[in-house]
N, C-alpha and C positions, 0 to 999 in steps of 0.2 A: 750880264753874269759869267762867274769863273767857272771853269769844268776842267777836272782832267782830264787828256785823250790821249791814247795812242797811237802814233801815227807812224809808227815802224818800228821793227825790231828794236829794242832797248831803247826806243826814244818817246819819251812821255813824255807833255808838254801843257801846262797850263794855257789856257785859250780863253779868250771870250766867247759865247754863243748866246742866242736871243732869248731872253727869260719866254718862257712858254705862258700861255691862257689857256684854261682848260675850258673846253667844251662842253656839249649836255654830258652828263654820265660823269662827267671827269672830274677829280680834285687834284689841287696843285698841294705838294708836300713840299716847304723848308727842311732842306736836309743839314742832320744836325751831325751825323756821326757815317761813313761809309768802312764797311769791312773790306780789306779785300783777299781775293780767295782765291785756290789754285789755278782756278780758271783762267782769273783776271793776270797772276802770276804767268800763265804759259803764253797768255796772248802777247804779252812784255814781250818775251823771249821769242817770240815765231814759230811756239809749237800748239797753236789752237786752230785746228783746221776748221772751226763751226763758226771762226770769225773774219768778217774781214776789215782791213782798215782804213782809214780810221775809225777808230771807236772810241765812246767814252765808256768805262769800263765799270764795275759795281752794280751788284745786285743783293747786298745785306748790308742793308739801309731803315735808318730811325731816321725821323725827323715831327715835324709839328703842323699841320693841317692850316694851310695858311689863305686858298680862294677855294668856293666851291661852286661849282659849275652847275648849271640849271638839272632838274631832276635825279638830284644826287639823296639820298634817304636824310631823315633829318638824324638818322643815329650819327651821325659824320658833320662835326660843326670847325668851323675855325679855331683853331688854339689847342685844339687835342692834341697830345700824343700819338705817332704811331710807327707801324712797322710795315714794312711790306713783303707781301706776296709775288715774289719777280718774276714769275711763271706765266704763261697764259694757257688757255682751254678754247679751243675749238669747241666743242660739246657733241661735233655729230663724229667721231674718228671710233673706232671700237673700244680705245680704253676709257674716253670718256663715255661713250653710251654705256658702257658697266660702272660708272661711277669712281674710277682711276683716274682723275682727271692729272694727277701730278707727272702720269705716264702720256700726256697727252701726244699725239702722234705729230701734229705741228706746232708743241710748245716751240716759243719764242723766248728764252730770258735775259731778262735786261743783262747789258752790261755784254753778251755772248753774241746772239740774232739780232738785237735791237740795243741803242743806245742805252745807256747802263745811267744809274743815280749820281757817279761823282762829280757831280755839280751843285749849285747852289740852291737849286729848285728841281721838280720832277714831275710832269702831269700823269696820273694814271687815272684808269678807270676804278670808280669808286670800291668795288669787287674788290681790290687788288692791295686793301689797304687795313691795317687790324688794327684797331686802337689798342692802346697798352698802356696804362699811368704808371702802373707797381715798380716801373724801371728806372735805372739810372739810366741818363742818355746814351752812354758808351753800348751799357748793356743792349739796348735795343739792336745794334748791328750784330750782334755773338746770334740771335736766336734763328737765324735762318741755317747757320752752318751745322748747330746742335741739331735742329731741327731733322737735316737729312740724316744724322746719325742716328737719333730716334727713330723715324720710319726704317732706316737697316733693322733694329731690333724688332721693330712690331713684325716685321716680315718674317722673320724666324721663331718668335714668339718664346723664348727659352723662359722654365722655368725655375721656381726659388730650386738652387742645390744645383744645378747644373753647371759644368764647365761651360764660358763663353769665352773664344781666342779673338780679340780685336787685332788684326794685323794695320800698324800702320796707324801712329797716333797724333795726326796732325787734328785739326779743330771735329771734323765728321769722325774720326775715330774718338774722339774723346765724348763726343755727343751719343755714340756706340756706347762706349764705356759706363758714360752716367746712366744710359737705358736700363743697361744690363745690371749695372749696381741695384737701382730701384725697382729691377723685378725679381729681387732676392738671389740673383743667379752668383756666381763666381767668376768673376773677370781674370781674365791672364790678358795685358797687353804687353803689345812683342811692337817695338821699335828701334832702327837705328840709333837714337836720339838716347843718352841719358839725361838731358835737362826735360824731355818732352815724360820719358817714364817717370821721372820726379813729381811731375804733376798729376801722373795715373794713378800714383799712391797715394797723392792727397784725394783724390778723387775716390776711393775706394777701391782700386783695384787690389785683388786678392794676392797677385801675385805678378810681377814685371819681367822679362825676358829680354835683352838686349842683342837685337840680332847684328848677326860680324863680328860680335864676341861671343855670344852663348852659342851651342850646338841647341837651335830653338825645336827641333824635335826630339831630342832628348831633351830637353827641358820641359817641353810638354807632357811628355810619355811620364816622365817620372813624376807630376805633379797629376797627372790623371788615374796614376798606376797603372801605367799600359792602354788604357782604352782609347785616349784620344778625348777630342771636345766635344760638347754635344751641340754646339754652334760654334763656327768660324766665318768671322766677318771679315773680307779684305777691303782695306781702304787706302791704297797707295795707287793702285793702276800699273802694275808691273809684271811681266808675263810670270817671273819667279814667284811673285808673292801670288798670283792667281793660283799655281799648281801646290803651293804651299797650305793653303788654307784648307784644299782639299787633302791633302795628307793628314793634316792634323786632324783631321776629322773621325772621331768613331763612327763606327756599324749602326745606320738608322740615324747619322747626324745630318744637322743642314748646314748648310753653305750660303751665305749671302757675298754676294757680289755690291761692292757699292763702289770703288774705282772703275775706270774701265784703261783697260792696254793700251798704248798708242800702236802697239804692234801685235801682231800674231799671235797666238796663246796655242802652243800644243798639251793635251793632259794623255794618260794615262787614263783612259776611258774605262778601264775594269773596272777601277777605284769605285767608277759611276755605279755599277752594276752589285758588283758584289758588297761593297757597305750599305747597295739601296740607298744612296744619300740624296736628301732634298735638296734641289738647286734654287735659289732664290737671285732674279738681280732688283736691285732697288733703285729708284731713281727720284731727285730732289725729296718734297715731303709735303704732306697733307695741312690742312688748317688744326687737324686734331694735335700733330704731331709740332707745330705749332706751340698751340697753348702748351703742349707738354712741356718743350723747351724753355718758354717762357714762365711756366710754372717753377721749373727748376732753380732758374735765375732771380725769381723773386724772393726763392726760401733760400738761395744761398749767395748772397749779394758779394759775401768777402771772398769765396772761391770764382766768383766769376770774375773777380779785378783778376785773376792769379793767371786767367787765360789768353789775357792781353800783353801783351809782349812790347809794343809801343806804340804812341799816338803819335800823328804827324801833323799839326797844323796846316787849312786850306794854301797858306802861302808857299810852306816846304813840300805839297803832294808832289810835286815831280823827283824826291828824294827817294819818297816813300817803295816802289818796285824796287829801285836798285841798291835800299838799304836791304831788304828781304833777301835777295839774290846773295848779299854779303852775310847773311844770318838766317842759313837756311832752318837753323834750329828753332826758330820763333815761329810760336802758335797762334798770335792772330796781330795782323799788323791794322790799326786803323789809320785813317783821312776825318779830322775831326775839321767839317766843313763850315760850318760855322758855332759860335759860344753862345 
C-alpha cells in the first residue's frame, strides 16, 4: 500500500509499505483523510526532537473500518466511519493512575514516536477508534486539533462574560477560540496573520489583534478597561508568547500553555506571585474533548469547511508539506488518501 514517509530534512516521499493485518484486539482502518499538524511540519523541517527518521507522519485521521481482529467488541463493525484517538496510555504512570490519561508519561503519539496514519490503511487497538457518522469525511480529520484547543479551555474553565485571550490562531488556537465562545466568554484572537484573524472573527471572536502591527498589550488593556484578561492561552510555542500571555493576564487570572517552546523561557516571576496567577499546562485531549469538538463540527458544517485551506490527493501528497512551508498563513492542509 502507499504511504507518505518523511525520510530526511525536507524530504517526503510516497513509498510502498506492507498492508498491515489486525491481530487480536486490533482493527484496520482504511484511511480517508489525514490532516497535517505543526508537529508533522516540524518533523519535515528537522525541528522535531521527538521524532526519529524515517517516519510516516499523521495523527489527525478519519476513515472507514475495514477489518476486525479477534476479541474486538461488537460495537465496532466493518464499514463504520471512525476517527482516531492517536495517543497511547500506559495505565500505570502517575497521570494515568489519576485518570488524566491524555498526559500519560509514556505516551507515543501516532506520527511522532511511532508510525502515523498517512497511509492507505492503519491498524490500531480497538479502543483508539471513535465511531462518528455525522461528519463529512474531511471533517473527521479536523476533530483532533480542535479537541486539543477544547481541552486547553477546559483546563481554565472560563466563565460567561470573562475575557479570554487566545495567542496563536492555528487550528489548536481556533479550537480554543471556539470553546471559549461556546462558554459565553469574550474572546480576543491574537495572531500575526490577518487571514487567520478573519477566520477568528467568523468563529465568534469579540475582538482581534494583529501582532506585529498592533500593540498587543495596549489593545488588550483598552478592551478590558485596563484589567487584563481572565484567561490567556498560549498556542504558538515561542518564548516571547509564553511571556506575553503572563503579562496580559489580570490579577487572579489563569494562564494556559498549549504550545511548548523549543528554547528556554525566562519569566518575570514576580507576576506569578503579585497577581496570584493560576498556571496550567495542557497536553493532547480527552475523549470528552473529542466528543465536544465533533459536536461543534456537526452543528457548524459550513464553518468547518472554512477551516480547510487545501486538500491534496494522495498521488500529490509529496507536495503537501512544501506547499504549507510556502503558504504559512494556511490553517489546515489535508491529504485525501482515498475517495
